[in-house]
N, C-alpha and C positions, 0 to 999 in steps of 0.2 A: 453683452455688450455687443453690437454689430459694427459693420464697416464704418458705417457714417459716424460712430461716435469715437473710434480711434483718430478719425480724421479732425473732429471736434478738438480733440487732445492735442494733437499736433499743432493746429492753429492757435490754441490757448498756449501753446509752449513755445512759440515760434523764435522767442527772444532766445531761449537755450540752445536751439538748432544754431541760430546765427552766430552765437558767443563760441559754440563747438567749432564751427567753421573758421570763424577768425581766428581762433587759437592754432589751428593746424597752419592756417597762412602765416602766422608768424614764427613759425619752425623753418627756416630757411634750408630746406632739404633739397638743394641744388645738385644735380647730377648731369653731367660731374662737378666736384667742388673740392677743395682741399679737407673740408670738414663735413665731407657728404655721410660718412659712415657714423660721425656723432649725432649729425642732426636726424639721420633717417632712424636712429635708434629711439631718438625723443620722440618723433612721430609714433612708432610702435609701441612704446610706454606711454604715450597720451592716450592711444586707442585701449589699450590694454586695461589702464586704471579706469576708464569711463565705463567699459562693459564689464569689468570685475565687479565692479560696485552695483551692478545691474543683476548678478546671478550667473555671469558667463564663466565658463572655464577657460583657462588660458594656457595656450601651448606656444612655446617659443622654439623656432629651427634655426638654429646659428648656422653660418656657412665658415668653417675656419680659414677657406682660402679667400672668400671674398670680403668677408668681416660684416657681413649682412646678416640681418637676423628677419626672417619672415614670422609675422605673429597669426596665429589663428585662434579665434575666439569662438567658443560653441554654445550655444543656449539650448539647454535641456527641454525647454518649452514646458509641454505637460508630460512628457515622458510616453505618450501614447506612440505606438509605432506607426510609420508613415515614412514619407519622401525625405530627403536631404537636399536642403535648398542652400546655396551659397551666396552671399553677399561677397562681392570683391572689387577692392579699390587700390590704386596705387598711391603710396606716399612720396614718392620722388617727383620733383618738377625741373623744368627746364632752367638754366640760369638766366638771371633777371637782364644781363647784358648791360650796356651803357647806362647806367642810373640818372643821367642828365637827360636822358630821353624820355624818362618817365614823369607824368605830372604830379604824382604821389609816391611815398616811400613803398616799394614793392612788396615789403613784407609787414606792413602797419597793421593790415586785416581791418582798415576802418571801414564804416559805413557812412556813405555819402547819398542824398536823394535816393535812397532805396536800393542802392549799388554796394555789392561788398567788393572792396578793391584789395588787388594785390595777386602777385606771382602764385599760380596754383588755385586760383579762386574759379576758374573753368576749369582746367585741366589738371588734377580733378577733383581738389580738397573740398570745393562746394559738395558735389556729389558724393564724396566719401563720407562727408559729414552727416548729410542727409541718410546715408545707409545707416551709419553707426549709431545715430540717433534714434530711426526707427527701429533697429535690432532691439535696442533697449527697452523700447515700449512694447515691442512683441513679445518678448520675454515676460514684462513686467504683466500684461495682459493676457497670456496664453491661454490660462483656463478658461476665462470668460468668453475668449474668442473660438475656443474649441479647436485648437491648432493640432496638427499632427505631425509627427516627424520630427527633425532638427534642424536649426538653422545654425549656419557657420559664417563668420566673418573674417574675410582674409585680408590682411594688409600688406600687398605685395611693394617691395621697396626698391624694384629697379626696371619697371614697366618702360622707361625712356629709355633704356638700353637693352630692350629685347624681352624683359621679363624670365630672365636665366633662373632666378631664384624659384619661382613658384612652377615653372616647368620642371625642372629639377625634382621638387617636392611630388608635384602630381605623377611623374613618370615611376616614382618609386613607390607610389601607393599610399603616401602619408597624408594627401589630401584627397579625399573622396567626397562626393555628392551626385545627385540625380539632374540637378539644372543648377544654373549661375545666372546671375544677374550682376554685371559689371557696370559701376556708374560712371561712365565715360560720357561725355557731353555730347548730345544729339540734337536734333530738330525735335522740338516738343510733341509733334504727333507722329514723329517716324522712329523707331528704334532700329537698330543695326541687329540683324541676324547673321551675317557673313561678310567677308572681308577678304580681301586680296592677300597674298603672301607676301611678307617682307623678305627680300633677298638684297642683304649688304654683302659689298666685296669688296676688298683692297687688292689693288694692283701696285705692283713694286716695279718700277721701270729703272733697269741700271744705266750708267754713262760711263765716260771716259774722262776723269777730270784732267785741267789743264789751264793754263792763263787765258782770263776771258778775252783779253785784247786778240788772241789767236783765232776766236770763232769766226767764221765757220770751218776754216781751213784745217785747224787742229782740235783733237779731241771730240768728244761726243756728250753733247746737252742732254742730260735725263729730262730735263724740262721741257725741251723741243720735242723730244720722242714722247714724253707725257701728254703733251698738246694732241698729237697723233693719235693717241689712246682715247682722249677725250671725244674727239671727234667721230672715230670708228665707233664707240659705244653708244651714239647717237642713233646710230641705225637699229639699235633694238626697238625703237618705237614701230618700225616696220614690220615687226612681228604682230600676228594677231591670232587670238584665239576663239574657239566657239564653245560658250558655256554650254554644260550640260543639260539636257531637257528638263530635269526636276526643277531648274533655277527660272524656267521660262517666266513665271509669273512675277516672281522677285526681279528679274531684270528689267522687265517692263515696268514694273512700279518704280526701279531704281531709275530708270530713263525719264519717266514723268517727274519724279521728285528733283533730278538734278536739272531738267529743264524749267519746272516752274517754281520750285523753292529756291535753287541756287542761282537761278536765271542764266543760265551757261549751257544750253544743249551741247555745245561742243565738248563738254566736259565727259558726256557720258562714253566718249572713245576709249577712255582709261578703265571701263568694263572689259574691255576687250584687248587692251593692248598694254605692254609694261609700260609704267613710268621710268624716267631716267633723271637723277640729279646726283652730279659729282660735286658733293657737299663739302669735300675737304681736299685740297693740293697743297704739298709740302715738297719742296725741292730747292737744292742748292744751300751753301752755308753762307756766302760772301758774293757781292754782286761782281766782284771782278774775278771769280773762279768759275770755270764750268762744273755745272751740276754733276755729280758723280751718282745722284739717286734721287728719285721724284716717285712720291707716294699719294696715290689717288684713292679715295673712299667714295664710294657709290652708293646711292641708294635706289634700289629699285624695287618696284612692286608686282608681283606675278599675277596676270590677271585669270578670271574664272575660266577653267577649260585648259589651262596651262600647267604644268608640272615645273616646280623649280628646277630640277635637274636638267630641262630643256633649256631654260632661260640662261642659267649657270653656263652650260655647255655652248651655247651661242656666243655669250659675252666671251668666254675664254678664247673662241675662234676667231672673233672680231678683234680681240687684242692682239693674238699671235700672228694675224694677217699683216699687222702693220709693225708689231716689235715681238719679233718670235725669242727674244731673252727675258720678256717680262714675265712677273709671277704673278698668276690670280687667284686668291684666297677667299674662301667664305669667312665673313666676320661673326656670323650667326648660325646654331643649328638650322637645318634645312626643314621648312613647313612649307605646305601647300595651300592655296585657297581653299577655306573653310566655311562652313554654314550650318544653321540649323533651321530645318523647313518650318514655314510658317504654319503649320497644323500642329506642332508639339505643344503640350500643356503650358510651358513657360511662355511661350510666344503668345498664344490666346489669351492668358491670364494678363500679361503685360498691356497687350492692345485694348482689352476690355478696361484696365484700371485706367488707362490714359482718357479712354472714351468717358469714363465715370467721373473724373476729377476735371477734365477740362471742358465736357459737354460735347454735343454733337454737331456742333457749327461746321468743323472742318472733318475731311476724311482723316482716318486712323489707319495707317498700314505699315508694315516692316519694309525695309530698304537694305541694300548690300552697300558696305563701306568700300571705298576707294583706299582707305589707309589699313592699317594693323593694330591689333593691340593683345593684350594678354589671352583672350578670348581663344586664340587658335590652339593656346595649350590645354584648356578645359575640353575643347571638342575633341582634340586627339585622343584624349582619355575617354571619351564617350559619354561626356557631360552636355546636355543641351544649354545652349550658352546664348544670351542675348546682351547687349548693352543699350544703357539709356541714362540720360543725365543731364542736369542743367549745365549751361554754358553759353556764354557769348563768344559766337564762333569768329568773329572777326578780330578778337583780341587774344585768343589762343595762341602760345608760343610767341608773342609779340609784346610790344610796350603796352602799358596802360591795362593789364589784362583785369577784368572784373566779372562778376555775375550778379544777377538781381535777385534781390533777397524773396521775392516772390516765387521766382523760379526753385529756389531751393526749397520753398514749403511746398509747393506743388510737386516738385518732385519726391519729398518725403511721402507726401501723400499717396502718390501714385506707387512708390515702393511698397507701401502697407497694403494698399489695395491687391498688388501682384502677391505678395507674400502672402496674403491671409487666403485669397483665393486658391492658389496652389497649394499651400498646406491644407486646406480644406477638401481639396477635389479627389486627390490621388489616394 
């Protein structure tokens, strides 16, 4: 069997792929939610059952503290020595929010006019289903495809809150691999091979309580002090980094992508500067009481050429300049901007796979991401990592999230092309 034949199999069994993706969407694995652990476990079990029935060995890694379980499914393929390729996808989704603002049930998994509907369809249960589906086919046809090495499928339970579970397993040597393909949504012609670092921080601002009628002459409002902190931290945007020389071509490609594909050339400034989003503000307990505490949670992303420690120190100095008694804490373990260079085998295999499936009508090249993902954890452990997948970008983390059925099928074909080329070439 050659690569073209496996693509024909994918096309002939597309309904199986769509139903697999729909079944994932019907599990409301919202992170956070009161039943997150339960539904996260259901997602892991669903993937395990599907791949165990297709010859995979299943390993579960429970975390007694978080209550979450990371599932790793291993395909022996032909048992001929070779590289280890990982498929990785996260099973958690952000909350659906106000259901009245959806035009369909967010966990229906319904298909309408060629679109698969529901929370997680784009981010990223659609891509995860395509990976799981293809992994099963690769094991089924491994001998006729002459595949070497092994294939692992990782179900990450907590990517939406930093991917701490997979990060821990990688750092402890319990997950190993030579290359990793993550099914996060991207532009169809442009895989992501690098990303800014996620630097979340929590600022706790103390106040002095009292009766609200006596402000501003008595007491100290933590909320008003918090407003000063928010304004002070906006100066993080003034910091600017110089990307390393080895990223010169990727930075150039990404600027072109942002300008021509996203249609907003000003967004390219985010390659060089920290983003700044004060996402959560909590303070006070009653309207007529002076707030005795204000907590601000801030999302920043560290640009290429800047260290996370530098950004965090700058943030701390900005806060202390206006509120010396405030406490600034990291919300996640520190990481730095990270990337896999475009000459690595997994990148070459993926770009060629995209060209073969989509045709040569548009340029195909890799770019850097302005966001963050589980990829940083794999790269930190020496694993070449890319991410690519189906998704309707305008609906991700929003209302009426959806993905086209055709993009699920195309992504599955591309995953198969990539894996076969990679597992034959090394």
